[in-house]
Backbone bond lengths (Angstrom), bond angles and torsions (degrees), N, CA, C in turn:
res aa  C-N    CA-C-N  psi(-1)  N-CA   C-N-CA  omega(-1)  CA-C   N-CA-C  phi
1 M - - - 1.466 - - 1.523 109.67 -
2 A 1.330 116.25 130.96 1.455 120.75 177.79 1.525 109.61 -63.39
3 L 1.322 115.90 154.02 1.461 121.31 -176.38 1.522 111.42 -59.21
4 L 1.322 117.54 -48.18 1.453 121.31 -179.83 1.526 111.56 -60.65
5 E 1.304 115.74 -41.12 1.464 120.92 179.77 1.527 111.41 -60.58
6 S 1.325 117.13 -36.15 1.462 119.82 179.51 1.527 111.26 -66.59
7 Y 1.317 117.17 -37.43 1.461 120.29 177.11 1.524 111.06 -68.22
8 I 1.326 116.63 -40.13 1.464 120.58 178.36 1.525 110.16 -62.30
9 S 1.321 116.65 -39.04 1.456 120.81 177.71 1.532 110.78 -61.08
10 Q 1.327 116.41 -39.99 1.465 120.09 178.05 1.525 111.55 -66.96
11 L 1.335 116.63 -40.04 1.469 120.28 177.70 1.524 110.81 -64.27
12 D 1.332 116.77 -39.31 1.467 120.75 177.67 1.526 110.56 -55.09
13 K 1.320 115.80 -46.17 1.466 120.43 -178.48 1.527 111.44 -66.83
14 I 1.326 116.38 -40.70 1.464 120.59 -179.10 1.520 111.16 -61.32
15 F 1.331 116.80 -44.09 1.467 120.13 -174.34 1.525 113.51 -80.63
16 K 1.303 118.08 -4.33 1.467 120.67 177.62 1.530 112.66 -98.95
17 N 1.318 118.16 -11.31 1.463 120.39 -167.71 1.523 115.90 -111.62
18 Q 1.350 119.03 -4.21 1.453 119.35 179.53 1.526 110.65 -157.03
19 S 1.324 116.45 -177.99 1.461 120.98 -179.06 1.522 110.41 -62.78
20 R 1.325 115.68 162.78 1.458 119.88 -178.23 1.537 111.48 -63.56
21 H 1.337 118.23 -44.35 1.464 119.65 178.87 1.525 110.80 -62.06
22 A 1.326 116.21 -42.86 1.467 119.55 178.57 1.515 111.05 -64.21
23 S 1.321 117.34 -37.08 1.464 121.52 179.31 1.522 110.72 -60.95
24 H 1.322 116.90 -43.35 1.465 120.24 179.70 1.526 110.92 -64.81
25 K 1.320 116.54 -39.68 1.467 119.88 -179.86 1.520 110.84 -64.80
26 I 1.322 116.51 -41.75 1.465 120.72 -179.55 1.530 110.82 -71.96
27 A 1.341 116.63 -33.45 1.466 120.96 -176.59 1.525 112.87 -77.17
28 A 1.318 117.69 -21.06 1.468 120.67 -174.88 1.540 113.52 -54.68
29 P 1.343 119.45 -46.92 1.473 118.52 177.58 1.532 112.67 -62.21
30 L 1.327 117.04 -30.84 1.458 120.65 178.30 1.531 110.20 -69.22
31 V 1.326 116.29 -41.54 1.471 120.60 176.32 1.524 109.83 -61.43
32 L 1.329 116.33 -40.47 1.467 120.07 178.21 1.527 111.25 -62.46
33 E 1.325 117.29 -42.15 1.474 120.94 176.06 1.517 110.97 -56.08
34 M 1.319 116.09 -44.06 1.460 120.74 -178.88 1.525 111.13 -66.15
35 C 1.332 116.14 -38.75 1.466 120.04 178.24 1.527 111.58 -61.53
36 K 1.328 116.52 -34.04 1.466 121.10 -176.44 1.522 113.15 -82.16
37 N 1.320 117.46 -10.38 1.462 121.37 -176.45 1.529 110.02 -106.87
38 K 1.320 116.86 104.18 1.471 121.90 -176.64 1.528 111.67 -61.36
39 A 1.342 116.88 -27.00 1.460 120.15 -179.94 1.534 111.21 -61.79
40 I 1.337 116.65 -30.88 1.462 120.98 177.69 1.524 110.01 -65.01
41 L 1.321 116.33 -46.13 1.465 120.86 179.02 1.522 110.77 -59.38
42 Y 1.327 116.69 -43.64 1.462 120.31 179.98 1.529 111.30 -64.37
43 E 1.323 116.46 -37.12 1.464 119.79 178.83 1.529 110.66 -66.99
44 I 1.326 116.56 -39.22 1.471 121.02 176.85 1.524 110.19 -61.92
45 I 1.316 116.24 -43.33 1.467 120.65 179.28 1.522 110.59 -61.06
46 R 1.326 116.45 -49.27 1.466 119.52 -179.62 1.526 111.19 -59.11
47 N 1.322 116.72 -43.57 1.466 120.40 -178.63 1.521 112.50 -61.53
48 N 1.333 116.44 -29.88 1.461 120.47 -177.50 1.525 113.95 -90.15
49 L 1.330 116.45 -8.01 1.469 119.07 -178.54 1.523 112.81 -112.02
50 V 1.329 116.93 10.70 1.464 118.99 -176.81 1.527 113.33 -85.37
51 D 1.335 118.07 -16.97 1.472 117.85 178.69 1.525 110.07 -108.04
52 D 1.317 115.74 177.60 1.458 120.40 -171.38 1.525 114.25 -84.81
53 K 1.350 118.00 6.33 1.463 119.79 174.61 1.519 110.94 -60.71
54 L 1.312 114.88 -26.94 1.464 120.69 177.84 1.525 111.33 -51.01
55 F 1.327 116.74 -36.56 1.465 121.50 -173.19 1.527 113.21 -85.14
56 T 1.336 117.42 -4.04 1.470 120.59 -179.84 1.523 113.50 -129.77
57 N 1.321 117.80 -12.47 1.466 120.76 -176.23 1.522 112.00 -57.48
58 Q 1.337 114.78 146.20 1.454 122.02 172.12 1.524 108.16 -116.82
59 Q 1.318 116.10 161.53 1.454 120.36 177.91 1.515 108.80 -101.02
60 H 1.337 116.28 129.08 1.455 121.62 179.73 1.529 108.56 -106.70
61 G 1.320 115.36 97.44 1.456 119.63 -176.70 1.511 111.73 80.08
62 P 1.331 117.02 -170.85 1.472 121.52 -174.94 1.526 113.97 -83.36
63 V 1.323 116.79 32.05 1.460 121.81 -177.15 1.525 109.87 -137.21
64 I 1.329 116.55 142.38 1.461 122.34 168.69 1.523 107.17 -116.05
65 G 1.333 115.98 128.47 1.453 120.73 -178.95 1.513 112.23 -102.28
66 F 1.327 115.86 149.14 1.464 122.57 177.07 1.531 108.57 -127.55
67 D 1.315 117.20 126.30 1.453 120.41 174.90 1.524 110.27 -71.61
68 I 1.322 116.24 140.35 1.460 121.16 172.05 1.522 109.17 -112.25
69 V 1.344 116.28 -58.89 1.460 119.32 175.94 1.527 108.68 -160.49
70 I 1.321 115.68 146.05 1.461 122.29 173.54 1.521 107.23 -121.54
71 Q 1.320 116.43 108.04 1.453 122.60 -179.66 1.522 110.18 -110.25
72 R 1.318 115.72 170.38 1.458 119.45 177.62 1.519 111.83 -64.16
73 D 1.333 117.84 -37.69 1.462 121.95 -173.87 1.522 114.29 -93.08
74 Y 1.312 118.47 -16.75 1.461 121.41 -178.00 1.523 109.56 -164.24
75 T 1.312 115.79 165.23 1.466 121.10 170.00 1.528 107.64 -127.75
76 F 1.324 115.61 153.69 1.454 121.69 -176.58 1.518 107.55 -139.13
77 S 1.326 117.17 128.97 1.461 121.01 -177.05 1.524 109.84 -147.11
78 A 1.322 115.64 168.08 1.464 122.26 175.62 1.516 108.72 -120.09
79 H 1.338 115.97 145.03 1.457 120.98 -179.94 1.519 109.95 -131.74
80 A 1.314 115.76 127.09 1.461 121.34 177.53 1.527 108.53 -101.97
81 F 1.330 116.58 117.97 1.459 122.99 179.82 1.524 108.73 -98.40
82 F 1.327 115.86 124.44 1.465 121.08 -177.01 1.527 111.01 -99.75
83 P 1.323 117.39 146.00 1.471 120.35 179.58 1.525 111.96 -78.96
84 V 1.329 115.40 157.99 1.462 120.49 173.48 1.526 108.01 -75.39
85 P 1.335 118.14 163.22 1.476 120.29 -174.41 1.528 115.03 -54.77
86 N 1.344 117.76 -38.21 1.468 118.60 -178.97 1.527 113.24 -88.12
87 R 1.350 115.96 4.99 1.475 123.58 176.32 1.523 112.59 63.60
88 A 1.327 117.80 25.00 1.464 121.06 173.84 1.524 109.38 -67.97
89 D 1.322 116.84 149.94 1.464 120.01 -178.08 1.533 111.90 -117.93
90 N 1.346 116.60 24.58 1.468 119.64 -176.52 1.535 113.06 -119.37
91 I 1.343 117.55 16.25 1.465 121.71 179.52 1.529 108.81 -104.67
92 S 1.319 117.11 129.63 1.461 120.26 -177.07 1.521 111.54 -68.44
93 H 1.317 115.07 145.63 1.470 121.44 175.91 1.521 110.07 -69.28
94 N 1.319 117.30 -44.63 1.464 123.27 170.27 1.518 108.14 -158.25
95 W 1.316 117.08 -158.49 1.463 120.65 -173.81 1.536 113.05 -63.72
96 I 1.335 114.21 164.00 1.467 120.65 160.18 1.526 104.66 -69.15
97 H 1.318 117.95 130.51 1.462 119.41 -173.71 1.524 110.64 -158.02
98 H 1.310 115.52 166.34 1.455 120.25 169.38 1.524 108.27 -131.43
99 H 1.320 116.56 171.91 1.466 121.49 -173.63 1.527 112.10 -119.59
100 D 1.343 115.36 38.77 1.463 119.86 178.26 1.536 110.59 50.65
101 H 1.325 117.34 -121.80 1.468 121.90 -174.00 1.538 113.78 -82.97
102 S 1.324 118.07 4.72 1.463 119.54 -176.34 1.526 112.53 -82.54
103 L 1.325 115.40 136.98 1.459 123.41 171.63 1.517 108.10 -101.13
104 L 1.323 116.98 146.62 1.460 120.89 -178.21 1.522 111.11 -135.02
105 T 1.325 115.52 125.39 1.463 122.08 166.75 1.519 106.94 -109.85
106 T 1.318 117.18 123.46 1.462 121.00 -176.89 1.523 110.68 -123.56
107 G 1.327 116.33 139.11 1.459 122.10 178.86 1.515 110.86 -130.77
108 N 1.320 116.97 141.94 1.464 121.52 179.14 1.531 109.62 -88.46
109 A 1.337 115.59 116.46 1.463 121.46 -178.97 1.528 112.84 -99.71
110 F 1.349 117.21 -16.77 1.469 119.63 -179.54 1.527 108.91 -157.05
111 G 1.326 115.72 133.17 1.459 121.78 178.80 1.516 110.50 118.06
112 E 1.330 117.13 106.01 1.465 121.41 -173.72 1.528 112.80 -55.79
113 K 1.326 116.69 -49.82 1.461 119.80 -176.99 1.529 111.93 -85.12
114 G 1.323 116.58 -29.53 1.449 119.70 -176.97 1.514 112.09 68.15
115 Y 1.323 116.18 -150.71 1.460 120.25 179.91 1.525 110.68 -121.97
116 K 1.342 114.98 165.31 1.460 121.43 173.64 1.522 108.57 -93.54
117 S 1.322 115.62 150.94 1.458 119.70 -179.92 1.522 109.98 -148.32
118 M 1.319 115.73 163.68 1.463 122.60 176.77 1.517 109.72 -137.11
119 L 1.324 115.82 146.27 1.451 122.82 170.34 1.527 108.30 -113.63
120 F 1.336 115.85 153.69 1.464 121.36 -177.25 1.529 109.94 -130.56
121 N 1.333 114.56 162.15 1.459 119.91 178.43 1.532 111.11 -67.91
122 M 1.321 115.65 152.93 1.466 121.09 -177.91 1.530 112.92 -88.24
123 D 1.326 118.03 -17.62 1.462 120.26 -174.06 1.532 112.31 -94.84
124 Y 1.327 116.31 41.78 1.462 121.24 175.56 1.539 109.23 -75.67
125 H 1.322 115.68 170.88 1.469 120.12 178.34 1.518 109.79 -124.47
126 L 1.318 116.33 129.74 1.470 122.71 177.08 1.517 109.03 -110.50
127 D 1.342 116.21 118.97 1.465 121.08 175.85 1.523 108.30 -79.75
128 P 1.337 118.81 115.09 1.472 120.45 -175.69 1.521 113.90 -66.75
129 T 1.329 116.88 -18.16 1.471 120.33 -178.73 1.519 111.64 -89.30
130 T 1.339 116.03 -52.60 1.465 119.97 -176.88 1.521 112.87 -85.69
131 K 1.346 116.61 -17.48 1.461 123.59 -176.26 1.525 112.90 67.39
132 K 1.325 116.70 13.02 1.461 119.33 176.18 1.527 109.87 -80.44
133 V 1.329 115.30 143.59 1.458 121.62 -179.47 1.522 107.85 -111.33
134 T 1.316 115.78 118.85 1.466 120.01 -179.16 1.525 110.17 -114.10
135 N 1.321 113.91 161.31 1.463 122.07 -179.23 1.527 112.55 61.70
136 L 1.330 116.94 26.74 1.467 120.82 175.39 1.530 107.94 -95.51
137 K 1.321 116.24 112.24 1.458 120.75 -174.45 1.528 111.00 -125.49
138 V 1.324 116.11 147.47 1.464 121.67 175.76 1.525 108.66 -70.89
139 T 1.316 116.62 122.92 1.472 120.93 178.47 1.524 112.31 -102.16
140 K 1.337 116.50 -21.45 1.456 120.11 -179.48 1.514 109.82 -156.56
141 E 1.315 116.39 132.19 1.465 122.47 169.96 1.524 107.34 -113.39
142 F 1.324 116.86 136.65 1.459 117.93 178.78 1.520 111.35 -153.34
143 S 1.315 114.96 156.92 1.453 121.77 169.80 1.523 107.62 -96.71
144 H 1.321 115.52 154.58 1.465 120.44 -179.07 1.528 108.73 -121.76
145 P 1.345 116.84 68.69 1.471 120.82 -174.95 1.526 112.09 -74.51
146 L 1.301 115.23 176.86 1.465 122.33 -178.65 1.525 110.82 -52.70
147 H 1.335 115.36 132.48 1.463 125.13 177.27 1.532 113.45 65.00
148 N 1.322 115.87 23.94 1.461 120.59 173.62 1.528 109.25 -92.69
149 I 1.329 116.21 146.89 1.465 122.49 177.79 1.524 108.77 -120.62
150 E 1.323 116.88 134.07 1.455 121.78 176.65 1.528 109.51 -132.46
151 F 1.338 115.17 155.47 1.465 121.29 177.66 1.523 109.00 -125.00
152 I 1.336 117.05 135.34 1.468 122.79 176.71 1.512 107.93 -122.14
153 D 1.315 115.58 125.48 1.456 121.51 -173.12 1.529 111.69 -81.12
154 A 1.310 115.82 167.04 1.456 121.50 174.99 1.529 109.57 -60.99
155 F 1.322 116.27 139.69 1.468 124.02 177.63 1.531 113.67 64.80
156 E 1.326 117.95 12.39 1.469 120.60 -178.78 1.532 109.74 -92.01
157 P 1.337 118.22 111.47 1.468 119.89 179.53 1.526 111.12 -63.89
158 H 1.329 115.65 143.49 1.461 120.17 -179.78 1.521 108.87 -155.39
159 V 1.308 115.76 163.83 1.462 121.37 177.01 1.524 108.34 -145.17
160 V 1.318 115.44 145.11 1.465 123.17 177.60 1.520 108.28 -114.32
161 Y 1.335 116.29 136.08 1.467 121.42 176.21 1.527 108.96 -102.89
162 L 1.321 115.64 137.82 1.462 120.07 -177.56 1.531 110.17 -59.13
163 P 1.326 116.86 137.97 1.468 120.53 -176.02 1.526 111.93 -78.52
164 S 1.326 115.59 164.86 1.465 120.61 177.31 1.524 111.75 -80.97
165 A 1.324 117.42 -10.57 1.470 122.87 176.36 1.527 107.89 -147.99
166 L 1.326 116.00 157.09 1.459 121.61 -179.02 1.528 111.54 -47.40
167 T 1.317 115.91 130.76 1.462 122.08 179.43 1.525 108.84 -133.58
168 I 1.328 116.34 133.80 1.461 121.22 179.72 1.521 108.80 -121.29
169 T 1.321 115.75 124.08 1.463 120.43 179.55 1.522 110.50 -118.45
170 Y 1.330 115.29 154.95 1.457 122.04 171.61 1.529 107.66 -102.28
171 A 1.317 116.70 136.94 1.458 121.77 -177.06 1.526 110.01 -123.09
172 L 1.323 115.36 116.46 1.466 122.29 178.27 1.529 107.74 -104.60
173 W 1.332 115.71 115.18 1.459 121.93 -174.93 1.523 110.99 -113.59
174 S 1.329 114.95 147.46 1.463 120.44 166.12 1.518 108.04 -158.32
175 F 1.321 117.48 162.35 1.454 120.27 169.16 1.523 108.39 -74.19
176 D 1.339 116.20 159.88 1.466 118.97 179.87 1.526 111.87 -79.92
177 Y 1.317 117.60 -6.25 1.462 122.43 170.43 1.520 107.16 -156.37
178 L 1.321 117.09 171.64 1.457 121.17 -175.44 1.523 109.97 -77.00
179 P 1.343 119.78 109.52 1.455 121.83 -179.50 1.526 112.13 -65.77
180 K 1.306 115.48 152.94 1.460 120.30 -177.52 1.524 112.41 -66.46
181 L 1.325 116.35 -24.77 1.461 119.29 179.60 1.524 112.30 -98.97
182 D 1.336 116.70 8.56 1.463 119.96 -174.20 1.519 112.65 -59.56
183 L 1.319 116.87 -36.63 1.462 120.27 -177.75 1.527 112.11 -66.07
184 L 1.342 117.09 -17.82 1.459 120.14 -178.31 1.526 112.87 -88.39
185 R 1.338 116.65 -9.10 1.466 119.33 -172.19 1.520 113.57 -61.34
186 S 1.320 116.77 -32.24 1.461 119.56 -177.49 1.530 112.18 -89.16
187 N 1.326 116.40 0.11 1.467 120.52 179.49 1.524 109.77 -71.95
188 P 1.349 118.79 122.99 1.463 121.39 -177.84 1.522 112.87 -58.34
189 L 1.343 118.07 -35.13 1.462 121.35 -179.45 1.527 110.69 -67.68
190 I 1.346 116.27 -40.14 1.457 120.28 177.87 1.527 110.10 -64.25
191 K 1.333 115.90 -41.75 1.468 119.78 179.03 1.524 111.00 -61.55
192 L 1.332 116.27 -38.61 1.457 120.98 -176.95 1.521 111.06 -64.35
193 F 1.338 116.43 -37.79 1.465 120.94 -176.07 1.527 112.17 -107.84
194 K 1.339 117.07 28.28 1.452 121.72 -174.84 1.534 112.07 -59.60
195 S 1.328 117.64 -47.53 1.463 120.72 -176.71 1.526 112.76 -64.10
196 P 1.355 119.08 -52.04 1.466 117.85 178.54 1.517 113.31 -62.56
197 L 1.341 118.19 -32.83 1.460 120.21 178.27 1.527 110.88 -65.68
198 K 1.332 116.95 -39.05 1.462 119.89 177.25 1.523 110.61 -62.27
199 K 1.338 117.00 -39.10 1.463 120.64 179.61 1.526 110.79 -65.03
200 I 1.329 116.14 -41.61 1.467 120.26 178.99 1.523 110.39 -62.65
201 I 1.342 116.33 -43.99 1.463 121.15 179.44 1.521 110.41 -61.44
202 N 1.342 116.30 -40.34 1.462 120.15 178.55 1.526 111.72 -65.66
203 I 1.338 116.28 -45.03 1.465 121.23 -177.28 1.525 111.29 -58.18
204 F 1.324 116.68 -43.98 1.456 120.87 -176.49 1.529 113.43 -92.56
205 K 1.365 116.44 2.35 1.461 121.64 174.65 1.533 112.35 54.51
206 I 1.337 116.47 45.63 1.459 119.54 -176.79 1.521 112.09 -112.87
207 E 1.343 116.20 16.19 1.461 117.89 -177.09 1.528 112.32 -65.26
208 K 1.339 117.44 -34.21 1.464 119.47 -179.79 1.527 111.12 -70.72
209 A 1.325 115.86 -38.64 1.462 119.36 179.27 1.520 111.49 -65.02
210 L 1.336 115.23 -34.54 1.462 120.17 -179.18 1.521 112.29 -91.36
211 A 1.341 115.58 -10.06 1.475 120.69 -179.49 1.513 111.18 57.57
212 V 1.338 115.65 51.70 1.460 120.32 175.68 1.517 108.32 -124.96
213 E 1.322 115.48 157.19 1.454 121.27 179.02 1.519 108.87 -98.32
214 T 1.337 116.95 130.38 1.455 121.76 178.92 1.517 109.28 -126.12
215 E 1.332 115.43 173.82 1.458 120.18 -178.09 1.524 109.86 -86.17
216 T 1.338 118.08 71.89 1.449 122.29 -177.61 1.523 110.69 -77.45
217 D 1.333 116.36 165.28 1.463 122.27 -174.31 1.522 113.28 -106.58
218 D 1.326 118.20 16.49 1.462 119.68 -174.53 1.517 113.23 -120.15
219 R 1.314 117.81 20.69 1.471 119.44 -177.39 1.522 112.15 -133.44
220 Q 1.347 117.21 19.95 1.455 121.70 178.87 1.529 108.68 -122.36
221 F 1.347 116.31 119.96 1.454 120.99 -173.99 1.523 110.78 -124.15
222 A 1.333 115.13 151.74 1.464 121.42 176.90 1.518 108.47 -140.91
223 T 1.312 116.41 173.67 1.467 120.86 175.98 1.513 109.21 -96.94
224 E 1.318 114.81 142.86 1.468 120.73 178.82 1.525 108.19 -154.31
225 N 1.331 115.87 119.33 1.469 121.62 179.55 1.528 111.96 52.44
226 G 1.316 115.71 43.14 1.448 120.34 175.41 1.507 115.24 78.04
227 E 1.350 117.99 11.40 1.454 122.04 -179.63 1.521 110.08 -131.02
228 F 1.337 115.63 165.30 1.461 121.09 172.90 1.530 108.86 -93.82
229 V 1.329 115.93 133.87 1.462 121.01 177.87 1.522 109.46 -132.98
230 C 1.322 115.33 152.70 1.459 120.84 175.52 1.517 108.61 -84.12
231 V 1.323 117.27 124.17 1.466 120.99 -175.18 1.531 112.58 -107.70
232 G 1.333 117.69 -6.64 1.458 119.55 179.87 1.520 112.22 81.26
233 N 1.309 114.71 -177.96 1.467 121.49 -173.21 1.532 111.67 -84.67
234 L 1.339 116.06 66.41 1.460 121.03 177.79 1.520 110.41 -68.02
235 Q 1.332 116.07 152.11 1.459 120.53 -179.96 1.530 109.67 -131.74
236 Y 1.320 115.99 150.45 1.459 120.83 175.64 1.527 110.76 -71.67
237 I 1.319 115.56 149.45 1.459 121.26 171.38 1.531 107.46 -75.75
238 P 1.323 118.52 123.91 1.476 119.69 -177.97 1.521 111.81 -61.10
239 T 1.318 115.61 145.38 1.457 120.74 175.64 1.533 109.55 -84.35
240 S 1.291 115.38 178.00 1.469 120.87 174.52 1.524 110.03 -76.10
241 N 1.318 115.66 163.34 1.460 119.91 174.70 1.525 110.39 -62.84
242 A 1.338 117.34 -31.74 1.466 121.42 -179.71 1.533 110.80 -62.79
243 T 1.340 117.07 -42.05 1.464 120.80 178.43 1.519 110.60 -66.93
244 Y 1.332 116.31 -42.81 1.466 120.67 176.96 1.529 110.57 -56.78
245 L 1.337 116.71 -47.38 1.464 120.89 -178.10 1.530 111.70 -65.04
246 Q 1.326 116.26 -41.24 1.464 119.88 179.24 1.526 110.25 -58.49
247 N 1.334 116.54 -45.65 1.459 120.29 -179.00 1.528 111.99 -72.62
248 L 1.332 116.34 -35.08 1.462 119.88 177.62 1.523 110.89 -61.53
249 F 1.323 116.95 -46.01 1.468 119.09 -178.29 1.531 111.72 -75.58
250 Y 1.314 117.30 -27.16 1.472 119.81 169.44 1.520 109.05 -59.74
251 L 1.344 116.21 -45.43 1.465 121.38 177.72 1.533 111.04 -59.09
252 L 1.346 116.77 -47.76 1.462 120.51 -178.34 1.523 111.20 -58.79
253 Q 1.333 115.27 -38.26 1.461 118.80 179.18 1.530 111.56 -70.55
254 Q 1.332 116.95 -39.56 1.458 120.70 -178.61 1.525 111.86 -65.28
255 V 1.345 116.99 -37.76 1.477 119.43 -178.49 1.528 111.59 -87.82
256 K 1.353 115.71 2.14 1.474 122.00 177.98 1.532 112.31 61.90
257 F 1.317 115.16 44.63 1.468 120.37 175.18 1.526 107.68 -77.14
258 D 1.338 116.89 111.08 1.468 120.89 -172.56 1.528 112.00 -131.74
259 D 1.327 116.05 35.77 1.459 121.03 178.02 1.536 108.73 -72.85
260 A 1.343 115.63 93.47 1.475 121.26 -172.62 1.521 112.17 -61.19
261 I 1.326 117.75 -40.02 1.468 120.80 -179.20 1.522 109.98 -65.13
262 F 1.325 116.93 -47.00 1.462 121.01 179.97 1.530 110.73 -62.41
263 L 1.330 116.88 -45.23 1.466 120.82 -178.10 1.525 111.32 -66.61
264 S 1.313 117.48 -35.13 1.464 120.70 177.73 1.520 110.97 -64.92
265 E 1.340 116.58 -41.00 1.467 120.63 177.39 1.518 110.76 -66.46
266 L 1.336 116.03 -39.59 1.462 120.25 177.98 1.527 110.19 -64.02
267 K 1.307 116.71 -37.92 1.462 121.16 178.39 1.525 110.84 -63.56
268 K 1.326 117.38 -40.26 1.461 120.80 177.36 1.521 111.49 -62.58
269 R 1.343 116.54 -41.87 1.460 120.66 179.02 1.515 110.83 -63.62
270 A 1.333 116.25 -41.91 1.460 120.67 -179.52 1.527 110.94 -65.88
271 A 1.339 116.43 -42.12 1.468 120.77 179.72 1.523 110.69 -64.15
272 A 1.337 116.95 -39.54 1.466 121.46 179.63 1.528 111.59 -63.41
273 K 1.335 116.58 -27.45 1.455 121.28 179.61 1.528 112.15 -92.98
274 G 1.322 115.72 1.38 1.456 119.48 -179.22 1.522 113.33 73.04
275 R 1.334 116.43 22.48 1.464 120.43 -178.46 1.522 110.27 -92.67
276 N 1.322 114.98 78.12 1.458 120.28 -179.31 1.527 112.19 -64.29
277 D 1.350 116.89 -27.09 1.462 120.02 178.87 1.528 110.80 -64.69
278 V 1.333 115.94 -38.71 1.463 119.88 178.61 1.526 110.15 -71.87
279 V 1.322 116.56 -41.06 1.473 120.80 177.15 1.530 110.04 -57.20
280 E 1.327 116.47 -43.12 1.466 120.85 -179.05 1.527 111.23 -64.29
281 L 1.327 117.07 -41.28 1.466 120.41 178.74 1.528 111.50 -65.87
282 I 1.341 116.59 -39.18 1.463 120.22 177.88 1.527 110.44 -64.52
283 D 1.335 116.58 -42.35 1.468 120.28 178.00 1.534 110.86 -60.14
284 K 1.338 116.40 -42.70 1.471 120.05 177.94 1.523 110.55 -61.59
285 L 1.317 116.44 -44.01 1.457 120.70 -178.74 1.521 110.81 -63.28
286 M 1.317 116.91 -46.28 1.462 120.81 -176.12 1.525 112.60 -71.60
287 N 1.342 116.56 -23.22 1.459 120.40 -178.30 1.525 113.40 -103.72
288 G 1.324 116.27 7.02 1.456 119.90 175.75 1.515 115.00 71.18
289 I 1.322 117.39 23.03 1.470 121.06 177.35 1.533 108.29 -83.27
290 P 1.336 118.61 128.00 1.471 121.11 -174.98 1.535 113.06 -55.23
291 I 1.321 115.10 135.47 1.466 122.80 176.47 1.522 106.99 -117.32
292 N 1.320 117.09 126.09 1.458 121.33 -178.53 1.527 111.29 -91.39
293 D 1.332 115.36 152.22 1.462 118.98 171.05 1.533 108.56 -79.52
294 E 1.306 116.13 163.67 1.462 120.98 -175.81 1.528 109.06 -141.43
295 M 1.329 116.23 106.16 1.456 120.92 -178.33 1.523 110.30 -105.29
296 D 1.321 116.44 118.50 1.457 121.58 176.16 1.527 109.55 -69.72
297 Y 1.326 117.55 143.60 1.465 122.61 -176.85 1.526 111.48 -54.14
298 N 1.346 116.84 -40.57 1.465 120.30 -177.45 1.522 113.00 -70.91
299 Q 1.319 117.35 -11.23 1.467 120.67 -179.38 1.523 113.06 -81.04
300 F 1.317 117.54 -9.77 1.458 119.04 177.73 1.524 111.80 -139.89
301 N 1.325 117.34 12.00 1.458 120.82 -178.78 1.531 110.83 -140.15
302 S 1.329 116.48 43.66 1.460 121.50 179.69 1.525 109.49 -99.06
303 K 1.330 117.15 122.85 1.454 121.72 -179.01 1.523 110.23 -59.80
304 G 1.321 115.23 133.31 1.454 120.25 179.91 1.512 113.82 89.11
305 M 1.336 116.55 -13.82 1.462 120.06 -179.77 1.522 111.70 -118.41
306 N 1.311 116.37 -36.06 1.461 120.52 -178.04 1.528 109.86 -114.85
307 F 1.308 116.06 118.78 1.457 122.70 178.18 1.522 106.98 -145.63
308 T 1.303 117.28 172.58 1.464 119.36 -172.02 1.525 113.25 -96.13
309 Y 1.295 113.67 156.36 1.468 123.22 173.76 1.523 109.73 -55.32
310 E 1.343 115.63 -42.66 1.458 120.80 -177.48 1.529 111.76 -65.49
311 S 1.338 117.14 -36.06 1.470 119.80 -179.76 1.525 111.43 -67.60
312 V 1.335 117.07 -31.36 1.465 120.67 177.12 1.525 110.21 -69.50
313 L 1.335 116.67 -43.51 1.464 119.53 177.79 1.520 110.75 -61.94
314 E 1.341 116.91 -38.62 1.466 121.07 179.19 1.524 110.97 -63.37
315 A 1.340 116.83 -47.08 1.465 120.31 -179.22 1.526 110.90 -65.86
316 S 1.327 116.88 -39.56 1.454 120.51 178.79 1.521 111.52 -66.89
317 K 1.327 116.49 -38.52 1.467 121.28 179.26 1.522 110.56 -66.51
318 K 1.332 117.08 -38.39 1.463 121.21 179.48 1.524 110.47 -61.47
319 I 1.347 115.81 -40.37 1.466 120.30 178.78 1.521 110.68 -63.31
320 S 1.341 116.26 -40.57 1.464 120.69 -175.23 1.525 112.30 -70.50
321 T 1.357 117.42 -17.02 1.447 119.91 -179.24 1.528 112.78 -101.40
322 I 1.336 116.25 -3.69 1.475 119.56 -179.93 1.520 110.24 -74.15
């Protein structure tokens, strides 16, 4: 049994035997073990580079995601957060937001300093007319350094600030209870029509009755003129495949991924497809030639998604003095 598979087997057992909150508490030491074992990270990388999505993937914002496993009771993934060109650590990754009924246990697997983050109170008020968010206050500020574990509760607003150096975290997700549609998640037909089904659920406002999470527009907040406002479900403009590849191979070099056999096979696949750009990046990686990261301007300067740490403190302070 592969190392990663053995950990997944343990997570399967944990999430079948107790409540969701208890499962996250019990799983946290296991996530920490995985963060401390570089072989796990390398296995995740290999698993994500074995198919041809590599040659078409785009980067959505300053993050590259890696699938680990999607189970009925939980999902597990890795996220690589890239720094902005000047390596500032006070620019938000995206909005202040929460994930409805989802619970999150996150662990830092790579990056000494990690990123800064904030949690906020759940009893804020959103004016549906003005879209202003009042009574939203910072309840916790923390750093997420290497081998740190954090938990974010259901409906708990939070924000992540881009790190000053590449940071890779593992994210263990589950709902806070068993959703009524949970048994359908592994159905291939449901997966095929996932996007239109989410739209239908949103249109008829039945997500609460069905206990499912959808892409709603009332849980994403940003700072504007010293206040918190609801900005809706904004999305990053996807980058080109070339930018994705540049950052992917920058990541591989930073984590010292040097599996010569795997990279040689990947090089053959790229050459067979006429992808000389990928061949060149593999040659640089295997020969120790520096590979730079490449951050598109829109990936860290999008209105409503990217704002500063200082602007959040200002808006929170204004609320506390009202």
